N, C-alpha and C positions, 0 to 999 in steps of 0.2 A: 445486622445487615452485612451480608457478605461485602468483602473488600474487592474494588476492581484497581488492579495490577497495572494493566497495559489495556491502552485502547488508540484506534486508530479511526476517526472520526472526519468525513466531509460534510460540512454544515452549508447548506444551501439555503435555509429560509432565513425571513426579515429579521426575528427577533430569539435569537441563539439562547437567551437566557436559561431555560428550562433545560435543554440540554446540556450546557456548559456546566449547571449546578449539578446535575446527576453524574459529574465526573469528576467530582470535588475530590475523591479519594485517590484519585490516580496516581500513581507514583511516573507513570511513561507515557508521555501521550502524543501522539502525530494528529495534527489539526489542520485542517483544510477549510478554511473561511470564506466562504463568497457572498459577505455583507460586507459594508464598509466599516463596521463599526466593531466595536467588542464592549460586551456589557461590564459596567464596572464592578459589579458587587459580586462576583465570583471568585472565593480564593480557591486557591491549590496548596493547601498546606502541607500535602505528602509528594508533593509534584518535582520529582528529581530529574528526569530527562524531558525535554520538550521540542516537538518538529514541528516545526509552523511553515505550511503551505500558503502562498498567496497572502502574506503579510498586510492584513490591514493597517492602517495610518497607525492607530493606537497600541501597534505589537507591543511595547515596551511597557503599558499599564500592566500585562501579563507578569512581567516582572517582578513590579510590587507585588503581586497575589500569589507568587509562587517563591516563598522567602527561602525555601532551602535547593532553589533549583542548580543542578551543577553542571547539567549539560544544556546547551541552546543551538537548536540548528535552524538556520532561516533558510527557506527555499522560494525565490522569486520564480513561481512557477507560471502564472499569469502575467500578461501584460496588460493589466486593467486600471481601471480609474483610482482602485484602492491601494495599490500597492505602497510599499513603504516609501519610495522615493516620491510618494504625493507630498508626503509631510510628516515632519519629524518634530515633535514636541519633547524637548529634555523633561526628564521627570522633577518634580520640585525638590523632592530629596533622593539620594540614593538609594534602589532596594536593597534589601538585606542581603539579598541571594547574590549581588555583584560585589558586596563588602566582604563577606565570607563563605558563599559556596561555590560560584561558578567555577568550574575549571577549565570546560571545553565550549569553545564558539566557532561554529561554523557557518560561513555565509557563502551559499550558493547561488550563481548567477547575479555575481555582486558587480554592479556599472560604474560604480565611482560618481554617482551625480553627487552634488553640494548636500542632500539630503542623508543619503545614504554614507557621504563621508563625517557626517556631523554624527551619527548615531553608531558608526563603528568606532570613531574616536572618544565618543561615550563611553560605549564599552569597554575599550583597551584600556582607557585613563581610569575607570572606576573598578575594575574587577580584579581586586588586591588578589586573589586566589587562582587567577587565570593560569593555566599552564601550558595549553594551545590554542592559537586563535588560527582557523583556515578560512582562507579566502578562495575563491573561484569565480574566475572573470573571463569571457570571452571577447569582451570588447577590444576594439582597435587600441585604445590607450593602455592598455594592460599595464604594461612596464613602467608608464607615470604613474598609474593609479597603487600598483603594488610600492613603488617608490616612496609615494607621498606617507601610505599606510606603516611602511617601515620607520619613519620619523616620528612617529606620534607617541607621544609621553604615554608610558604604560604603567598603570597601577600595580603590577605584580613583575618583581623582577628576573621571575622565572619563566614568563611565558614565550613560548618559543612560536613564532611569525611562521605558518606555510602560506605558499601562493601556487595554486595551480589553472 
């Protein structure tokens, strides 16, 4: 079977399992989900780079399913009821990619909601190989939001925070 290296997918169906399952060998994935959930049985064993648009509330499940993920980019593209700020559920155990692989984390349209802050703190606190974390915000509270992120304990002593 040929290897799929890079894919950009916009999923609008209610049951994305078959589509996501066919992307299991992908190394670089840009994914726009317009469904409120992620299937739990999709493994991305080769995924190195993930760009996630319109994040469903269980976006963190993808971390445990992508053990060698090195680059994670979140884009809050749409204002929908299934955005990341609807619900943050901290994983029971720290995903392997956070402990040993994730180097670059980027969050566009970060608004600093309680749920977003908890998710950002979790990533910053557990990503022990993180080299760069970038947050982009247009919020009127941008300065306070960024100041709070600066004070978060980080799992990586060499992590550079970038705010724009």
